[in-house]
C-alpha positions in Angstrom: -63.8 -49.1 -1.7 -65.4 -48.3 -4.4 -64.4 -48.5 -7.9 -62.8 -45.5 -9.8 -65.7 -45.7 -12.3 -68.0 -45.0 -9.6 -66.7 -42.4 -8.2 -66.4 -40.7 -11.0 -69.9 -41.2 -12.2 -70.8 -39.8 -9.0 -69.2 -36.5 -9.3 -70.9 -35.7 -12.3 -74.0 -33.6 -12.2 -76.7 -35.4 -12.8 -79.7 -35.0 -14.7 -82.2 -34.2 -12.0 -81.0 -33.1 -8.5 -82.7 -36.3 -7.1 -80.1 -38.5 -8.1 -77.0 -36.6 -6.3 -75.2 -39.6 -4.8 -72.9 -38.2 -1.9 -69.9 -40.8 -0.7 -67.0 -40.5 1.4 -63.7 -38.4 0.1 -61.8 -41.0 1.7 -63.1 -44.4 0.2 -65.7 -43.8 -1.8 -68.7 -45.6 0.4 -72.2 -44.5 -0.1 -74.1 -46.1 2.3 -73.8 -44.5 6.0 -72.2 -41.0 5.1 -72.3 -38.1 7.3 -72.7 -35.0 5.5 -71.7 -32.3 8.2 -68.0 -34.0 8.1 -67.6 -35.5 4.2 -67.1 -39.1 5.5 -68.6 -42.5 5.8 -69.3 -44.2 9.9 -66.0 -45.9 8.9 -63.7 -44.1 8.4 -65.4 -41.3 10.8 -65.0 -43.7 13.2 -61.0 -44.7 12.6 -59.9 -40.5 12.2 -62.0 -39.8 15.5 -60.4 -42.3 17.1 -56.8 -41.2 16.1 -57.7 -37.8 17.1 -57.8 -36.2 13.5 -61.5 -34.8 13.8 -61.1 -31.6 16.3 -63.6 -31.9 18.9 -64.8 -35.2 18.5 -63.8 -37.7 21.1 -65.2 -40.9 22.3 -68.2 -40.9 24.9 -68.7 -43.0 27.6 -70.8 -42.7 30.6 
């Protein structure tokens, strides 16, 4: 879980567009972020396994 000060800093508008840090809205993690879902990989997996993300199911072949 990211500190509140780090999350607040990421929400501010940066001076340069290349400094944008996208973070998971649930836990604040910046690594393993998926733009399409606005989640990190860990939170994505938890929500997908619970069936809370529509259209996503665990694959098996």
